[in-house]
C-alpha positions, 0 to 999 in steps of 0.5 A: 559361148556367147553365140550358144547362149544367144542361140538357145534363148531363141526358142524361150524368147519366142515363147515369152513373146507368145505368152505376152500376146496371149496375156495382152491380146490386141482387142481392137483393130489397130496398125501397131499390135496383133496379127495384122493382114488384110483378112484379119483386119476386114471386121472386128470378129475376124480380128479377134479370131485371128488373133486368138488362133494366131496366139495359140498356135504361136505359143505351140510353135514356140514350144516345139522350136525350144524342144527341137533346138534341144533335140538338134543340140543333142544330135548335131554339132552347133553349126548344123543345129543353127541351120536346122533351128533356122529351118524349123523357125521359117517352116513354123512361121510359114505354117502359122501364116498360111493356116491362120489365113486359110481358116480366116478365108473359110470362116469369113471369105474374102469379102470386105465389110 
């Protein structure tokens, strides 16, 4: 029973983290907190844009993951639900990273300022 509760806490826990990032965004470029990549840290404008975009998409992906977990639990056995949830989490994370990086590249290019 503990495994089931732990598994189904994943989506809501990620949503909580996403909401914390949204409520308390990283205001200045730092090495501890926020969406930190080479492109996002090239200047303050890129940093603010990347963190705003990341935070909004992170909330959306967390909500979608939570809904997917509920759907998977209804359709599949527990082991399959865990596997599909892990796949959905990895796909959502990859999408989030590549989408934000692509938007940064389109908006700011590759130039270090």
